N, C-alpha and C positions, 0 to 999 in steps of 0.2 A: 085566662092563663095562656101565657106564651108557650108556645109549641118548642120542641127542638129545630131550629133552624135546618138540621141534616135532613128533617124528613119533609122540608117543605118544597112544593113544585111552584116554579115561577111559572105563573100565567104566561104565554108564548107572546102576546102582544105588548109585554111590558118593556117599554124603553125607557133606559135610563140615560141622562144628560151630562156629561162630563164637562163643566166649564173651567176653561183655561184661560187665565189673562198672562199674556206674555210682553217682556219688555227687555231688548238687549241680550237675548241670549240666542245661541243657536246650536251647539252642541248640547248645553243640557235639555233644549227643547225637544232636539230629536231623540235623545235617551227616553224623556218622559214620554212622547208618542211610540216609542218602540216597546216601552211597558203596557201602553194601553191597547197594542196589536196582540199581545200575549195575553190579554184575560181571557180567563175561562168563560167567562159570559159575555157573548159577543152582541146581543142587541142594544148597543149603546151608539151614541152618537158624541162626538167631541165639538163644542162651541168654543174656538178659538178667537180671542180677542186680542186683536195685536194694538197695543198702545204705545208704539215706538216712537210716533209722530216725527217719523226719519225715513225719506225714500230707500235709502239703502239697505236700511234694516228690515222696512218690509219686503223689499226683493227677496233679501235671505228667508223670510219665513215663508213668505209663498213658495219659494223653492223647496223648503223643508216640507210643506203641506202638499206639494206635487208629488213628492217621494213617497207619501203616506196615502194617496187618495185611492190606491187598489187595495189598502190593506184596512182601512177605517174609515168611517163616514166621519168627516169635517166639515162643520160648518164655519168658515172663515170668515171674520167682521174686523174690518180695519177702521180704528178711531180716527176721526178727522183731525183730532187735536189729543195732545197728552191729558187723560182724565184722572190719572191715578188707578191704583189696585181697586178701591172698594166701588167707584164709579163704573170702572171696566167690568169687572166682576159682575155688576147688576144689570150690563148691559147685555150680558152672556145670558143671564137669567131670564130676562125680557124675550131672549129669541130662541131659549131653549124649548125644545118639541116633546122631552120625556115626561113620563108621570112622576119621575124621581129625579132630584137632582145632586149630583155629587161635586167635588172641585180635585184639582190637581194644580198646585202650582208647578210653574215651568222648569224649576230645578230639581225637582222631587219625582219619584218613581214610584209606582204600584207594582205590588207582585202580583202572579198571576190571578189569585182568586179574591182580588180585592173587591170588585164589583159584585161578584157573585155571592160573597159571604155577608157582605153587610147588606144587601140587597134582602136576602133571605133573612136575616135578623130583623130588619125594618117589618117585612110582610108578616113574619111570625109574631110578633108583638102587635103588630097593627098600631104602630108608632106614628107619628106624624115627622120627626126627627130623630137622629141619633147619632152618637161619637163612637168612635173606638179607641184603643191605647194607640200612642203615639212612640216611635222611636226615632232618635235623631243620630244622625251621622255626620262626622267633620267631611272637611274639603278631601280627605285622603279614604274615604270609606269606612272608617273605622267607627263602630258604635259607641258613643258617648253618653247616652242618656236614654232612659226609659222613664216614660210618662204612664205609670200603670195606675187606673183608675179604681183600683180597690176600695178607694173611700166612699165610693158610690153605694151607699147602704139602701136607699129610699129614692123614689122617682117622685115625692111629693113636690110640688112647684118650690115650697118655701125651705126643703132641704135641698133642692138642686141649687137655689138661689146662694144659699150658705156655701156649698162645696165651689161653686163657682167664684165667688168673692173671694175665696181663701186660694183656691188651686188652679183658677183660668184654665177651666175646661175646653181648651182651643186647639187648634191645628186644623189648618184649612183641609187639608186631606182628608180627614177623618170624618168631615161632617157628611151627612147624609139626610134630604129633606123630602118630603112629598112636595112635589112643586108647587101645588096651591097653597100649602102651609106656607112656603117660603116667600112666595108673592104676597101673602096677606099681613106676613108681618113687616112687609117692605123692604126685603133682602139686608145686605150690606149698609149701615149708616153711612152718610157722606163725609168718612173720617178715616183715612188712610192708615193713621198710628193707634192699634188697639182695635182695629174693625173687626177682627174676629171674636174680641171679646164681647164688645156690643151687639154683634149679630146673635149671640148664644143668648147672653142675656134677654134679648128681645123674645128668641123662641122661648124661654121659660116663663115669663111674664106673660106672654100671650097664652098660657094655659094647655099648650097641645100636648100631647102623650108623647113620653121619651122612653128611648131605650140603650142602655149601653152595651155594646158588644166588645167582650174582654178578650179581644185578639189585636192584633196589628198585622195588616197586609201593606203596609207603606213604610219607604224608607224617605224620611224628610231629612234634608241637607241643610247643616248649619254652617254659615260662612264666619269667618272671624271676628268676632266681639259680639255675637248673636246668641250665644248660650242663655236660656232661660229667661229670653226675653231681654236681656240686658245689654242692648246695643247702644249706640254711642249717636251725639250729634243733636243739634238744637232742636229739630223736630222729634226726635226720640224725648227730649226732657220735656217739651211742651207737651206731647202727649201724654206722658205719664202723668204730669200734673193735673192735667184733665181727667185722665181716667181715676185719679186719685179722688179728685173733687166729686166725682160721679157715682164713686162707691159709697161715699158718705150719705148719699141721700138713701141708702139700704143697710145702714147700719142696725137696724131693726132686727134684721135677719142674723144678727151676730151674738154673741158672747161676747163680755169684756175682754176674754183673753183672744177672741178671734179678732177684734178690733185692734189690738196692740200686734198680733200677728200682720195684718193688713197696714198697719203704720210700718211696721219693720220691712217688711217687703217694699213698698213705697220707696223708704228712703236708702234699701241696698241697691234698687235699680238707678235711681239718681247718683249714689255714690260711682256704682260702677261708670255710668255715662261720664261722670264729671274725670273718673281716673282715665278713661279713654283719652279725653280731651286734654289732659294733662293741667287740668284747672284742681290744683290741690287744696286750696281752701275750702271750695264746696265739696269737693270729695271727703274731707275730714269731717266736716261739719254733718253732712248726710251718712258718713259710716258712724259717727258718735250716736245719731239720733237713731239710728237703725239698731245697733246694740242695745240702746236703752229703752226701747219699745218692746223688744222680747230677746233678751240674750242668749238663751239656749237656740232657739231658732235661728237666730241670727250666725251664731257659729255653726251650725248644722248647715245652714245654706252657705256659707262658704267652704266648710270642708267637702261638700257636694260638687261644688263648680268653682273649685280653686283651679 
C-alpha cells in the first residue's frame, strides 16, 4: 500500500539527476537553473547537455554554468554536433549519476518543492516511474491550460495504455524514473517529434510499477502555436502521421468510441498545422475528417483551445 508521501523520509544518500538538453537559449536557461537552485531537496545534480553546435552559443552556456557552479552541481556536456532533443537527453541519461532521473526543459521552471515531492511519491509507492499534473503558461506568464490526470483510475498496464493513447500522458518535466528502469527501457527513442509519447508508451509496455502524483510543481511554457501539441511545420506533420500509424498497432486497448476519438485528435492536429502554414485545402479536409470522426469531442477541443 502506498504510504502518505508526507510521512516519507528520503534516505540521505538518494541522489536525483535532472537531465536538461539546451539549444539556443540563454535567459530562459538561466531562469531554469535559478529554479533548481531554489529546490527544497538539494541532493541532486544537473546533467546539462549543450546541443547548440555553435561556438558562440556554447560560450554563452558555459558562462551561465559558471554563474551557478557554486549554487548547484552541474555536469556540463557539449555535443560535438547537433543531435536533436531525444538523443541529447539520452546522452544525459547515460552520464547521470543519480538513482532517480527527472527532466527539465531549458525554457521551463520548477517550483521549489518539485523534486522533493515527486521523489517522496515515487519512494512511497515503490514505483519505477511516475508523472505529475502539468500546467501550461504562455509567453506572458499567464496560465492557459491545466493537464489534470484525474482520469487515471487504474495503474494496470492495459488501462494505462488506453489513457495514454487517448490523453497523451506526457510532459518531459513531469516524468521521474528510477535510473535503472529508464535505462532498461532504452530511454527516449531516436525520434524528436513525439519523443515524450514514445517514452511513456515504452515505460508502460515494459510493465514497471507506475504512480501518478496529483500535484504540479512545474511551470511549462508554451510558445506561439504549440498549445496541446498543435504546432506547425513539415516535421510536425510527418511526426503526427508517424505517431498515428504507431497508435493503430494498439487499437486492441481501445473501444470503438476511443478509436474515433484518436482519429478526431489526429486530424485536428493536422488541421491546425495546415492552418498555421496557410494550406487551406488540407486544413479544410482535416477539419472535416476531425469533426466527422467525433463531432462532440471535436467541438469541445476547439472550444477549449481556440
